[in-house]
PDB file with one MODEL, atoms N, CA, C and O in Angstrom:
MODEL        1
ATOM      1  N   UNK A   1      -0.217  14.593  -9.748  1.00  0.00           N
ATOM      2  CA  UNK A   1      -0.783  14.123  -8.546  1.00  0.00           C
ATOM      3  C   UNK A   1      -2.310  14.491  -8.074  1.00  0.00           C
ATOM      4  O   UNK A   1      -2.884  15.297  -8.808  1.00  0.00           O
ATOM      5  N   UNK A   2      -2.940  14.070  -7.098  1.00  0.00           N
ATOM      6  CA  UNK A   2      -4.381  14.395  -6.430  1.00  0.00           C
ATOM      7  C   UNK A   2      -4.435  14.943  -5.247  1.00  0.00           C
ATOM      8  O   UNK A   2      -3.453  15.462  -4.715  1.00  0.00           O
ATOM      9  N   UNK A   3      -5.909  14.862  -4.576  1.00  0.00           N
ATOM     10  CA  UNK A   3      -5.572  15.479  -3.458  1.00  0.00           C
ATOM     11  C   UNK A   3      -5.085  14.842  -2.254  1.00  0.00           C
ATOM     12  O   UNK A   3      -4.996  15.392  -1.156  1.00  0.00           O
ATOM     13  N   UNK A   4      -4.789  13.691  -2.519  1.00  0.00           N
ATOM     14  CA  UNK A   4      -4.125  12.707  -1.633  1.00  0.00           C
ATOM     15  C   UNK A   4      -2.802  13.032  -0.878  1.00  0.00           C
ATOM     16  O   UNK A   4      -2.382  12.874   0.268  1.00  0.00           O
ATOM     17  N   UNK A   5      -2.229  13.680  -2.311  1.00  0.00           N
ATOM     18  CA  UNK A   5      -0.674  13.859  -2.303  1.00  0.00           C
ATOM     19  C   UNK A   5       0.380  12.824  -2.721  1.00  0.00           C
ATOM     20  O   UNK A   5       1.600  12.716  -2.593  1.00  0.00           O
ATOM     21  N   UNK A   6      -0.813  11.962  -3.390  1.00  0.00           N
ATOM     22  CA  UNK A   6       0.260  10.616  -3.750  1.00  0.00           C
ATOM     23  C   UNK A   6       0.432  10.856  -5.394  1.00  0.00           C
ATOM     24  O   UNK A   6      -0.476  11.641  -5.666  1.00  0.00           O
ATOM     25  N   UNK A   7       1.183  10.546  -6.645  1.00  0.00           N
ATOM     26  CA  UNK A   7       1.337  10.111  -7.152  1.00  0.00           C
ATOM     27  C   UNK A   7       1.564   9.025  -7.995  1.00  0.00           C
ATOM     28  O   UNK A   7       2.365   8.276  -7.438  1.00  0.00           O
ATOM     29  N   UNK A   8       1.221   8.592  -9.097  1.00  0.00           N
ATOM     30  CA  UNK A   8       1.352   7.331  -9.800  1.00  0.00           C
ATOM     31  C   UNK A   8       2.954   7.216  -9.519  1.00  0.00           C
ATOM     32  O   UNK A   8       3.701   8.194  -9.497  1.00  0.00           O
ATOM     33  N   UNK A   9       3.333   5.964  -9.323  1.00  0.00           N
ATOM     34  CA  UNK A   9       4.512   5.663  -9.313  1.00  0.00           C
ATOM     35  C   UNK A   9       5.248   5.794  -7.906  1.00  0.00           C
ATOM     36  O   UNK A   9       6.343   5.250  -7.762  1.00  0.00           O
ATOM     37  N   UNK A  10       4.537   6.658  -6.649  1.00  0.00           N
ATOM     38  CA  UNK A  10       5.375   6.814  -5.622  1.00  0.00           C
ATOM     39  C   UNK A  10       5.321   5.440  -5.092  1.00  0.00           C
ATOM     40  O   UNK A  10       4.634   4.501  -5.493  1.00  0.00           O
ATOM     41  N   UNK A  11       6.205   5.488  -4.075  1.00  0.00           N
ATOM     42  CA  UNK A  11       6.323   4.415  -3.209  1.00  0.00           C
ATOM     43  C   UNK A  11       5.381   4.857  -1.952  1.00  0.00           C
ATOM     44  O   UNK A  11       5.049   6.020  -1.726  1.00  0.00           O
ATOM     45  N   UNK A  12       4.983   3.631  -1.116  1.00  0.00           N
ATOM     46  CA  UNK A  12       4.013   4.091   0.149  1.00  0.00           C
ATOM     47  C   UNK A  12       4.221   2.866   1.163  1.00  0.00           C
ATOM     48  O   UNK A  12       4.593   1.702   1.013  1.00  0.00           O
ATOM     49  N   UNK A  13       3.862   3.557   2.142  1.00  0.00           N
ATOM     50  CA  UNK A  13       3.881   2.199   3.072  1.00  0.00           C
ATOM     51  C   UNK A  13       2.422   2.613   4.074  1.00  0.00           C
ATOM     52  O   UNK A  13       2.094   3.735   4.459  1.00  0.00           O
ATOM     53  N   UNK A  14       1.730   1.314   4.317  1.00  0.00           N
ATOM     54  CA  UNK A  14       0.594   1.564   5.145  1.00  0.00           C
ATOM     55  C   UNK A  14       0.968   1.744   6.496  1.00  0.00           C
ATOM     56  O   UNK A  14       1.759   0.960   7.019  1.00  0.00           O
ATOM     57  N   UNK A  15       0.367   2.922   7.262  1.00  0.00           N
ATOM     58  CA  UNK A  15       0.498   3.037   8.539  1.00  0.00           C
ATOM     59  C   UNK A  15      -0.844   2.873   9.081  1.00  0.00           C
ATOM     60  O   UNK A  15      -1.388   3.977   9.100  1.00  0.00           O
ATOM     61  N   UNK A  16      -1.523   2.055   9.481  1.00  0.00           N
ATOM     62  CA  UNK A  16      -2.532   1.888  10.039  1.00  0.00           C
ATOM     63  C   UNK A  16      -3.140   2.741  11.011  1.00  0.00           C
ATOM     64  O   UNK A  16      -2.316   2.821  11.923  1.00  0.00           O
ATOM     65  N   UNK A  17      -3.976   3.304  11.249  1.00  0.00           N
ATOM     66  CA  UNK A  17      -4.479   4.444  12.197  1.00  0.00           C
ATOM     67  C   UNK A  17      -5.653   3.862  12.686  1.00  0.00           C
ATOM     68  O   UNK A  17      -6.086   4.590  13.579  1.00  0.00           O
ATOM     69  N   UNK A  18      -6.409   2.827  12.503  1.00  0.00           N
ATOM     70  CA  UNK A  18      -7.228   1.864  13.029  1.00  0.00           C
ATOM     71  C   UNK A  18      -6.719   0.586  12.653  1.00  0.00           C
ATOM     72  O   UNK A  18      -5.736   0.240  11.997  1.00  0.00           O
ATOM     73  N   UNK A  19      -8.230  -0.426  13.609  1.00  0.00           N
ATOM     74  CA  UNK A  19      -8.421  -1.826  13.219  1.00  0.00           C
ATOM     75  C   UNK A  19      -8.191  -2.152  11.680  1.00  0.00           C
ATOM     76  O   UNK A  19      -7.330  -2.933  11.275  1.00  0.00           O
ATOM     77  N   UNK A  20      -8.890  -1.595  11.050  1.00  0.00           N
ATOM     78  CA  UNK A  20      -9.390  -2.563   9.572  1.00  0.00           C
ATOM     79  C   UNK A  20      -7.883  -2.761   8.917  1.00  0.00           C
ATOM     80  O   UNK A  20      -7.558  -3.818   8.377  1.00  0.00           O
ATOM     81  N   UNK A  21      -6.976  -1.588   9.033  1.00  0.00           N
ATOM     82  CA  UNK A  21      -5.931  -1.750   8.178  1.00  0.00           C
ATOM     83  C   UNK A  21      -4.765  -2.332   9.017  1.00  0.00           C
ATOM     84  O   UNK A  21      -3.610  -2.273   8.596  1.00  0.00           O
ATOM     85  N   UNK A  22      -5.139  -3.001  10.434  1.00  0.00           N
ATOM     86  CA  UNK A  22      -3.905  -3.536  11.152  1.00  0.00           C
ATOM     87  C   UNK A  22      -3.291  -4.252  10.703  1.00  0.00           C
ATOM     88  O   UNK A  22      -2.119  -4.138  11.062  1.00  0.00           O
ATOM     89  N   UNK A  23      -3.536  -5.279   9.805  1.00  0.00           N
ATOM     90  CA  UNK A  23      -3.277  -6.727   9.547  1.00  0.00           C
ATOM     91  C   UNK A  23      -2.306  -6.490   8.340  1.00  0.00           C
ATOM     92  O   UNK A  23      -1.848  -7.463   7.742  1.00  0.00           O
ATOM     93  N   UNK A  24      -1.938  -5.014   7.918  1.00  0.00           N
ATOM     94  CA  UNK A  24      -1.237  -4.946   6.563  1.00  0.00           C
ATOM     95  C   UNK A  24       0.078  -3.593   7.303  1.00  0.00           C
ATOM     96  O   UNK A  24       1.147  -3.284   6.776  1.00  0.00           O
ATOM     97  N   UNK A  25      -0.416  -3.122   8.424  1.00  0.00           N
ATOM     98  CA  UNK A  25       0.310  -2.537   9.167  1.00  0.00           C
ATOM     99  C   UNK A  25       1.842  -2.589   8.503  1.00  0.00           C
ATOM    100  O   UNK A  25       2.494  -3.542   8.929  1.00  0.00           O
ATOM    101  N   UNK A  26       2.467  -1.823   7.633  1.00  0.00           N
ATOM    102  CA  UNK A  26       4.092  -1.698   7.571  1.00  0.00           C
ATOM    103  C   UNK A  26       4.115  -2.410   6.252  1.00  0.00           C
ATOM    104  O   UNK A  26       5.175  -2.813   5.774  1.00  0.00           O
ATOM    105  N   UNK A  27       2.634  -2.616   5.491  1.00  0.00           N
ATOM    106  CA  UNK A  27       2.917  -3.195   4.263  1.00  0.00           C
ATOM    107  C   UNK A  27       3.511  -1.995   3.030  1.00  0.00           C
ATOM    108  O   UNK A  27       2.831  -0.968   3.041  1.00  0.00           O
ATOM    109  N   UNK A  28       4.497  -1.996   2.145  1.00  0.00           N
ATOM    110  CA  UNK A  28       4.796  -1.324   1.467  1.00  0.00           C
ATOM    111  C   UNK A  28       4.209  -1.953  -0.073  1.00  0.00           C
ATOM    112  O   UNK A  28       3.808  -3.085  -0.341  1.00  0.00           O
ATOM    113  N   UNK A  29       4.339  -0.724  -0.947  1.00  0.00           N
ATOM    114  CA  UNK A  29       4.096  -0.729  -2.167  1.00  0.00           C
ATOM    115  C   UNK A  29       4.076   0.540  -3.084  1.00  0.00           C
ATOM    116  O   UNK A  29       4.356   1.667  -2.675  1.00  0.00           O
ATOM    117  N   UNK A  30       3.702   0.224  -4.413  1.00  0.00           N
ATOM    118  CA  UNK A  30       4.047   1.484  -5.381  1.00  0.00           C
ATOM    119  C   UNK A  30       2.525   1.618  -5.566  1.00  0.00           C
ATOM    120  O   UNK A  30       1.747   0.683  -5.378  1.00  0.00           O
ATOM    121  N   UNK A  31       2.088   3.111  -6.027  1.00  0.00           N
ATOM    122  CA  UNK A  31       1.206   3.866  -6.139  1.00  0.00           C
ATOM    123  C   UNK A  31       0.466   3.179  -7.771  1.00  0.00           C
ATOM    124  O   UNK A  31       1.351   2.782  -8.529  1.00  0.00           O
ATOM    125  N   UNK A  32      -0.435   3.083  -8.115  1.00  0.00           N
ATOM    126  CA  UNK A  32      -0.843   2.512  -9.599  1.00  0.00           C
ATOM    127  C   UNK A  32      -1.820   3.394  -9.817  1.00  0.00           C
ATOM    128  O   UNK A  32      -2.044   3.748 -10.975  1.00  0.00           O
ATOM    129  N   UNK A  33      -2.404   3.789  -8.986  1.00  0.00           N
ATOM    130  CA  UNK A  33      -3.666   4.789  -9.212  1.00  0.00           C
ATOM    131  C   UNK A  33      -4.121   4.937  -8.372  1.00  0.00           C
ATOM    132  O   UNK A  33      -3.632   4.620  -7.287  1.00  0.00           O
ATOM    133  N   UNK A  34      -6.064   5.875  -8.631  1.00  0.00           N
ATOM    134  CA  UNK A  34      -6.482   6.306  -7.529  1.00  0.00           C
ATOM    135  C   UNK A  34      -8.308   5.556  -8.445  1.00  0.00           C
ATOM    136  O   UNK A  34      -8.690   5.397  -9.605  1.00  0.00           O
ATOM    137  N   UNK A  35      -8.962   5.291  -6.888  1.00  0.00           N
ATOM    138  CA  UNK A  35     -10.114   4.700  -7.378  1.00  0.00           C
ATOM    139  C   UNK A  35     -11.298   4.956  -6.045  1.00  0.00           C
ATOM    140  O   UNK A  35     -11.254   4.421  -4.937  1.00  0.00           O
ATOM    141  N   UNK A  36     -12.247   5.859  -6.513  1.00  0.00           N
ATOM    142  CA  UNK A  36     -13.298   6.243  -5.013  1.00  0.00           C
ATOM    143  C   UNK A  36     -12.691   6.476  -3.904  1.00  0.00           C
ATOM    144  O   UNK A  36     -12.846   5.771  -2.907  1.00  0.00           O
ATOM    145  N   UNK A  37     -11.778   7.701  -3.971  1.00  0.00           N
ATOM    146  CA  UNK A  37     -11.068   8.169  -2.829  1.00  0.00           C
ATOM    147  C   UNK A  37     -10.131   7.405  -2.196  1.00  0.00           C
ATOM    148  O   UNK A  37      -9.589   7.811  -1.168  1.00  0.00           O
ATOM    149  N   UNK A  38      -9.842   6.220  -2.743  1.00  0.00           N
ATOM    150  CA  UNK A  38      -8.896   5.777  -2.108  1.00  0.00           C
ATOM    151  C   UNK A  38      -7.144   5.398  -3.060  1.00  0.00           C
ATOM    152  O   UNK A  38      -7.018   5.577  -4.271  1.00  0.00           O
ATOM    153  N   UNK A  39      -6.442   5.074  -2.491  1.00  0.00           N
ATOM    154  CA  UNK A  39      -5.329   4.871  -3.477  1.00  0.00           C
ATOM    155  C   UNK A  39      -4.954   3.584  -3.841  1.00  0.00           C
ATOM    156  O   UNK A  39      -4.951   2.662  -3.026  1.00  0.00           O
ATOM    157  N   UNK A  40      -4.664   3.466  -4.912  1.00  0.00           N
ATOM    158  CA  UNK A  40      -4.473   1.710  -5.251  1.00  0.00           C
ATOM    159  C   UNK A  40      -2.657   1.873  -5.372  1.00  0.00           C
ATOM    160  O   UNK A  40      -1.863   2.575  -5.998  1.00  0.00           O
ATOM    161  N   UNK A  41      -2.588   0.442  -4.068  1.00  0.00           N
ATOM    162  CA  UNK A  41      -1.232   0.306  -4.611  1.00  0.00           C
ATOM    163  C   UNK A  41      -1.151  -1.279  -4.647  1.00  0.00           C
ATOM    164  O   UNK A  41      -1.968  -2.117  -4.264  1.00  0.00           O
ATOM    165  N   UNK A  42       0.058  -1.413  -5.213  1.00  0.00           N
ATOM    166  CA  UNK A  42       0.502  -2.961  -5.429  1.00  0.00           C
ATOM    167  C   UNK A  42       1.856  -3.210  -5.138  1.00  0.00           C
ATOM    168  O   UNK A  42       2.782  -2.429  -5.356  1.00  0.00           O
ATOM    169  N   UNK A  43       1.936  -4.376  -4.617  1.00  0.00           N
ATOM    170  CA  UNK A  43       3.435  -4.650  -4.067  1.00  0.00           C
ATOM    171  C   UNK A  43       3.472  -6.443  -3.723  1.00  0.00           C
ATOM    172  O   UNK A  43       2.721  -7.330  -4.128  1.00  0.00           O
ATOM    173  N   UNK A  44       4.270  -6.482  -3.120  1.00  0.00           N
ATOM    174  CA  UNK A  44       4.690  -8.248  -3.014  1.00  0.00           C
ATOM    175  C   UNK A  44       3.477  -8.582  -1.982  1.00  0.00           C
ATOM    176  O   UNK A  44       2.947  -7.820  -1.174  1.00  0.00           O
ATOM    177  N   UNK A  45       3.216  -9.855  -2.235  1.00  0.00           N
ATOM    178  CA  UNK A  45       2.000 -10.149  -1.539  1.00  0.00           C
ATOM    179  C   UNK A  45       2.814 -10.965   0.053  1.00  0.00           C
ATOM    180  O   UNK A  45       4.020 -11.169   0.190  1.00  0.00           O
ATOM    181  N   UNK A  46       1.981 -11.214   0.823  1.00  0.00           N
ATOM    182  CA  UNK A  46       1.969 -11.517   2.197  1.00  0.00           C
ATOM    183  C   UNK A  46       2.348 -13.107   2.474  1.00  0.00           C
ATOM    184  O   UNK A  46       1.690 -14.015   1.965  1.00  0.00           O
ATOM    185  N   UNK A  47       3.679 -13.375   3.485  1.00  0.00           N
ATOM    186  CA  UNK A  47       3.799 -14.521   3.567  1.00  0.00           C
ATOM    187  C   UNK A  47       3.665 -15.125   4.701  1.00  0.00           C
ATOM    188  O   UNK A  47       2.704 -14.591   5.255  1.00  0.00           O
ATOM    189  N   UNK A  48       4.265 -16.273   5.622  1.00  0.00           N
ATOM    190  CA  UNK A  48       3.607 -16.437   6.944  1.00  0.00           C
ATOM    191  C   UNK A  48       4.524 -15.152   7.788  1.00  0.00           C
ATOM    192  O   UNK A  48       3.994 -14.546   8.718  1.00  0.00           O
ATOM    193  N   UNK A  49       5.786 -14.874   7.384  1.00  0.00           N
ATOM    194  CA  UNK A  49       6.288 -13.912   8.368  1.00  0.00           C
ATOM    195  C   UNK A  49       6.334 -12.424   8.055  1.00  0.00           C
ATOM    196  O   UNK A  49       6.997 -11.516   8.556  1.00  0.00           O
ATOM    197  N   UNK A  50       5.403 -12.445   7.044  1.00  0.00           N
ATOM    198  CA  UNK A  50       4.955 -10.967   6.431  1.00  0.00           C
ATOM    199  C   UNK A  50       4.925 -10.724   5.277  1.00  0.00           C
ATOM    200  O   UNK A  50       4.659 -11.628   4.485  1.00  0.00           O
ATOM    201  N   UNK A  51       5.190  -9.434   4.842  1.00  0.00           N
ATOM    202  CA  UNK A  51       5.512  -9.344   3.238  1.00  0.00           C
ATOM    203  C   UNK A  51       6.538  -9.798   2.558  1.00  0.00           C
ATOM    204  O   UNK A  51       7.642  -9.471   2.995  1.00  0.00           O
ATOM    205  N   UNK A  52       6.492 -10.657   1.327  1.00  0.00           N
ATOM    206  CA  UNK A  52       7.272 -11.444   1.211  1.00  0.00           C
ATOM    207  C   UNK A  52       8.673 -10.656   0.051  1.00  0.00           C
ATOM    208  O   UNK A  52       8.442 -10.042  -0.991  1.00  0.00           O
ATOM    209  N   UNK A  53       9.720 -10.866   0.506  1.00  0.00           N
ATOM    210  CA  UNK A  53      10.782 -10.925  -0.533  1.00  0.00           C
ATOM    211  C   UNK A  53      11.088 -11.511  -1.658  1.00  0.00           C
ATOM    212  O   UNK A  53      11.749 -11.007  -2.566  1.00  0.00           O
ATOM    213  N   UNK A  54      10.563 -12.717  -1.627  1.00  0.00           N
ATOM    214  CA  UNK A  54      10.344 -13.543  -2.829  1.00  0.00           C
ATOM    215  C   UNK A  54       9.687 -13.345  -4.272  1.00  0.00           C
ATOM    216  O   UNK A  54       8.490 -13.137  -4.467  1.00  0.00           O
ATOM    217  N   UNK A  55      10.720 -13.448  -5.288  1.00  0.00           N
ATOM    218  CA  UNK A  55       9.739 -12.967  -6.513  1.00  0.00           C
ATOM    219  C   UNK A  55       9.153 -13.568  -6.824  1.00  0.00           C
ATOM    220  O   UNK A  55       8.495 -12.993  -7.690  1.00  0.00           O
ATOM    221  N   UNK A  56       8.833 -14.572  -6.715  1.00  0.00           N
ATOM    222  CA  UNK A  56       7.857 -15.725  -6.905  1.00  0.00           C
ATOM    223  C   UNK A  56       6.321 -15.636  -6.299  1.00  0.00           C
ATOM    224  O   UNK A  56       5.300 -16.131  -6.774  1.00  0.00           O
ATOM    225  N   UNK A  57       6.480 -14.860  -5.118  1.00  0.00           N
ATOM    226  CA  UNK A  57       5.399 -14.411  -4.866  1.00  0.00           C
ATOM    227  C   UNK A  57       4.695 -13.840  -5.451  1.00  0.00           C
ATOM    228  O   UNK A  57       5.309 -13.073  -6.192  1.00  0.00           O
ATOM    229  N   UNK A  58       3.021 -13.720  -5.618  1.00  0.00           N
ATOM    230  CA  UNK A  58       2.145 -12.825  -6.351  1.00  0.00           C
ATOM    231  C   UNK A  58       1.751 -11.653  -5.694  1.00  0.00           C
ATOM    232  O   UNK A  58       1.168 -11.564  -4.613  1.00  0.00           O
ATOM    233  N   UNK A  59       2.199 -10.582  -6.599  1.00  0.00           N
ATOM    234  CA  UNK A  59       1.696  -9.350  -6.074  1.00  0.00           C
ATOM    235  C   UNK A  59       0.065  -9.491  -5.701  1.00  0.00           C
ATOM    236  O   UNK A  59      -0.692 -10.387  -6.074  1.00  0.00           O
ATOM    237  N   UNK A  60      -0.272  -8.236  -4.779  1.00  0.00           N
ATOM    238  CA  UNK A  60      -1.432  -8.149  -4.389  1.00  0.00           C
ATOM    239  C   UNK A  60      -1.915  -6.637  -4.333  1.00  0.00           C
ATOM    240  O   UNK A  60      -1.034  -5.884  -3.916  1.00  0.00           O
ATOM    241  N   UNK A  61      -2.848  -6.160  -4.585  1.00  0.00           N
ATOM    242  CA  UNK A  61      -3.323  -5.004  -4.781  1.00  0.00           C
ATOM    243  C   UNK A  61      -3.979  -4.590  -3.958  1.00  0.00           C
ATOM    244  O   UNK A  61      -4.853  -5.432  -3.752  1.00  0.00           O
ATOM    245  N   UNK A  62      -4.123  -3.625  -3.219  1.00  0.00           N
ATOM    246  CA  UNK A  62      -4.862  -3.015  -1.626  1.00  0.00           C
ATOM    247  C   UNK A  62      -5.324  -1.314  -2.197  1.00  0.00           C
ATOM    248  O   UNK A  62      -4.554  -0.492  -2.694  1.00  0.00           O
ATOM    249  N   UNK A  63      -6.449  -1.188  -1.996  1.00  0.00           N
ATOM    250  CA  UNK A  63      -7.334   0.281  -2.085  1.00  0.00           C
ATOM    251  C   UNK A  63      -6.870   0.590  -0.466  1.00  0.00           C
ATOM    252  O   UNK A  63      -6.960  -0.263   0.417  1.00  0.00           O
ATOM    253  N   UNK A  64      -6.438   1.758  -0.285  1.00  0.00           N
ATOM    254  CA  UNK A  64      -5.976   2.164   1.226  1.00  0.00           C
ATOM    255  C   UNK A  64      -6.436   3.841   0.746  1.00  0.00           C
ATOM    256  O   UNK A  64      -6.093   4.532  -0.214  1.00  0.00           O
ATOM    257  N   UNK A  65      -7.342   4.082   1.877  1.00  0.00           N
ATOM    258  CA  UNK A  65      -7.303   5.829   2.130  1.00  0.00           C
ATOM    259  C   UNK A  65      -6.060   6.424   2.089  1.00  0.00           C
ATOM    260  O   UNK A  65      -5.063   5.707   2.177  1.00  0.00           O
ATOM    261  N   UNK A  66      -5.963   7.555   1.978  1.00  0.00           N
ATOM    262  CA  UNK A  66      -4.401   8.404   1.947  1.00  0.00           C
ATOM    263  C   UNK A  66      -4.110   8.618   3.340  1.00  0.00           C
ATOM    264  O   UNK A  66      -2.936   8.416   3.651  1.00  0.00           O
ATOM    265  N   UNK A  67      -5.074   9.059   4.456  1.00  0.00           N
ATOM    266  CA  UNK A  67      -4.627   9.008   5.717  1.00  0.00           C
ATOM    267  C   UNK A  67      -4.197   7.823   6.242  1.00  0.00           C
ATOM    268  O   UNK A  67      -3.735   7.663   7.371  1.00  0.00           O
ATOM    269  N   UNK A  68      -4.375   6.919   5.319  1.00  0.00           N
ATOM    270  CA  UNK A  68      -3.703   5.715   6.079  1.00  0.00           C
ATOM    271  C   UNK A  68      -2.235   5.231   5.611  1.00  0.00           C
ATOM    272  O   UNK A  68      -1.736   4.208   6.080  1.00  0.00           O
ATOM    273  N   UNK A  69      -1.669   5.922   4.787  1.00  0.00           N
ATOM    274  CA  UNK A  69      -0.305   5.917   3.898  1.00  0.00           C
ATOM    275  C   UNK A  69       0.690   6.948   4.378  1.00  0.00           C
ATOM    276  O   UNK A  69       0.415   8.104   4.699  1.00  0.00           O
ATOM    277  N   UNK A  70       1.922   6.359   4.385  1.00  0.00           N
ATOM    278  CA  UNK A  70       3.102   7.364   4.478  1.00  0.00           C
ATOM    279  C   UNK A  70       4.092   7.213   3.201  1.00  0.00           C
ATOM    280  O   UNK A  70       4.555   6.124   2.862  1.00  0.00           O
ATOM    281  N   UNK A  71       4.355   8.413   2.546  1.00  0.00           N
ATOM    282  CA  UNK A  71       5.369   8.558   1.250  1.00  0.00           C
ATOM    283  C   UNK A  71       6.881   7.561   2.342  1.00  0.00           C
ATOM    284  O   UNK A  71       7.171   7.702   3.530  1.00  0.00           O
ATOM    285  N   UNK A  72       7.482   6.670   1.322  1.00  0.00           N
ATOM    286  CA  UNK A  72       8.715   6.250   1.698  1.00  0.00           C
ATOM    287  C   UNK A  72       9.617   6.218   0.335  1.00  0.00           C
ATOM    288  O   UNK A  72       9.226   6.380  -0.821  1.00  0.00           O
ATOM    289  N   UNK A  73      10.985   5.953   0.828  1.00  0.00           N
ATOM    290  CA  UNK A  73      11.819   6.072  -0.338  1.00  0.00           C
ATOM    291  C   UNK A  73      12.246   4.352  -1.068  1.00  0.00           C
ATOM    292  O   UNK A  73      12.954   4.266  -2.072  1.00  0.00           O
TER     293      UNK A  73
ENDMDL
END
């Protein structure tokens, strides 16, 4: 665990608190690390209708400040 309150393997959801992350608000991923004060998430890519559930969709990695994230199950 680090100062962000997240640890590797945690599931997290982006909860946009400003315009910069609004386009991925609600996106869910798994914590795979920490870099320059950001939490590194990986999860399914985005399709036309939002986050894809198709396993063929490539994963994407996002670097998100901890205050823009919420723990999920």
